[in-house]
C-alpha positions as MATLAB code, in Angstrom:
seq = 'IPLSPITVIIGETNAGKSSLLRALASVLFNAMEGQGMVRHGASVAEVTLETDDNHVITWSRGLNVNRYVLDGHVYDKPGRVVPLPVQDALQIHELEFDGETVRLQWAPQMDAPFL';
ca = [
     -27.853  -81.729  -63.836;
     -30.922  -79.609  -64.545;
     -32.722  -80.729  -67.716;
     -34.787  -78.460  -69.946;
     -37.400  -79.257  -72.588;
     -34.421  -79.622  -74.950;
     -31.090  -80.506  -73.382;
     -27.865  -80.961  -75.351;
     -24.979  -82.778  -73.704;
     -21.526  -82.047  -75.106;
     -18.032  -82.832  -73.932;
     -14.671  -84.382  -74.642;
     -14.267  -88.045  -75.535;
     -14.480  -90.262  -72.421;
     -16.071  -87.470  -70.379;
     -19.091  -89.652  -69.461;
     -21.754  -88.414  -71.905;
     -22.804  -91.933  -72.936;
     -22.726  -93.111  -69.328;
     -25.051  -90.266  -68.373;
     -27.472  -91.213  -71.163;
     -27.373  -94.896  -70.118;
     -28.056  -93.903  -66.507;
     -31.046  -91.759  -67.526;
     -32.398  -94.496  -69.809;
     -32.080  -96.970  -66.956;
     -34.297  -94.861  -64.700;
     -36.752  -93.799  -67.412;
     -37.196  -97.205  -69.050;
     -35.651  -99.796  -66.686;
     -33.319 -100.409  -69.606;
     -30.223 -102.003  -68.108;
     -29.633 -105.650  -68.818;
     -27.484 -107.691  -66.449;
     -24.635 -106.044  -64.587;
     -23.538 -103.647  -67.366;
     -23.591 -100.438  -65.311;
     -22.382 -101.852  -62.003;
     -18.988 -100.369  -61.232;
     -16.144 -102.862  -60.780;
     -16.055 -103.869  -57.117;
     -19.639 -102.718  -56.416;
     -22.707 -104.939  -56.181;
     -25.401 -102.450  -57.269;
     -25.773  -99.571  -59.740;
     -27.974  -96.770  -58.436;
     -29.318  -93.596  -60.048;
     -31.419  -90.954  -58.277;
     -33.462  -88.260  -60.023;
     -35.432  -85.377  -58.570;
     -38.267  -84.045  -60.725;
     -39.381  -80.426  -61.032;
     -42.392  -81.247  -58.844;
     -40.105  -82.629  -56.094;
     -40.519  -86.373  -56.619;
     -37.387  -88.311  -55.720;
     -36.919  -91.488  -57.755;
     -34.126  -93.965  -57.130;
     -33.478  -96.873  -59.476;
     -31.233  -99.730  -58.299;
     -30.041 -102.748  -60.262;
     -27.506 -105.429  -59.478;
     -27.192 -109.106  -58.724;
     -30.618 -110.035  -57.257;
     -31.587 -106.331  -57.028;
     -34.172 -104.660  -59.272;
     -35.872 -101.798  -57.454;
     -37.439  -98.381  -57.772;
     -38.067  -96.092  -54.816;
     -40.499  -93.221  -55.412;
     -40.791  -90.731  -52.559;
     -39.951  -93.474  -50.058;
     -42.325  -96.093  -51.527;
     -40.421  -99.212  -52.649;
     -41.295 -101.091  -55.854;
     -39.210 -104.251  -55.576;
     -38.573 -106.539  -58.556;
     -40.760 -104.776  -61.153;
     -39.387 -107.012  -63.916;
     -38.633 -105.161  -67.159;
     -41.297 -102.485  -66.689;
     -41.252  -99.152  -64.911;
     -43.970  -99.130  -62.236;
     -46.905  -96.956  -63.309;
     -46.595  -94.524  -60.342;
     -42.942  -93.965  -61.348;
     -43.956  -93.392  -64.987;
     -46.544  -90.879  -63.796;
     -43.992  -89.055  -61.630;
     -41.529  -88.956  -64.537;
     -44.296  -87.962  -66.964;
     -42.783  -90.303  -69.542;
     -44.790  -93.155  -71.010;
     -43.928  -95.519  -73.818;
     -46.564  -95.751  -76.540;
     -47.317  -98.625  -78.906;
     -48.001  -97.910  -82.592;
     -48.397 -100.774  -85.061;
     -46.469 -103.100  -82.748;
     -43.586 -100.649  -82.309;
     -42.646  -98.987  -79.018;
     -42.345  -95.207  -79.326;
     -40.682  -92.944  -76.764;
     -41.782  -89.448  -77.723;
     -39.604  -87.621  -75.159;
     -36.400  -89.608  -75.721;
     -34.010  -89.884  -78.666;
     -31.388  -92.586  -78.102;
     -27.802  -91.700  -78.832;
     -27.433  -93.340  -82.261;
     -30.983  -92.860  -83.581;
     -31.416  -90.579  -86.590;
     -33.138  -87.754  -84.639;
     -30.142  -87.688  -82.289;
     -27.605  -87.440  -85.103;
];
């Protein structure tokens, strides 16, 4: 799915819009907790993005798996953070203001700017 500076995702109920947003958030912010996105019967959830400047980023999470692969370089078990080279390739960084985390390029689904 090509993304633009502003991308609007619309569709019928149960078409996968929220799943798409969760998948993107997982790659951008290493946001998945536990096994929530792992399909029944699978052991790992995996999302791959290709950036406009041809970086290929794969995020994998499952039981005992927490990994990013950026252009073939593996970042295994990064904890809850996105490895800095991956952040740089994505050109998305979280900022801290007065103890609050701010994501300037991302409006979560139920936040006021989204609605």
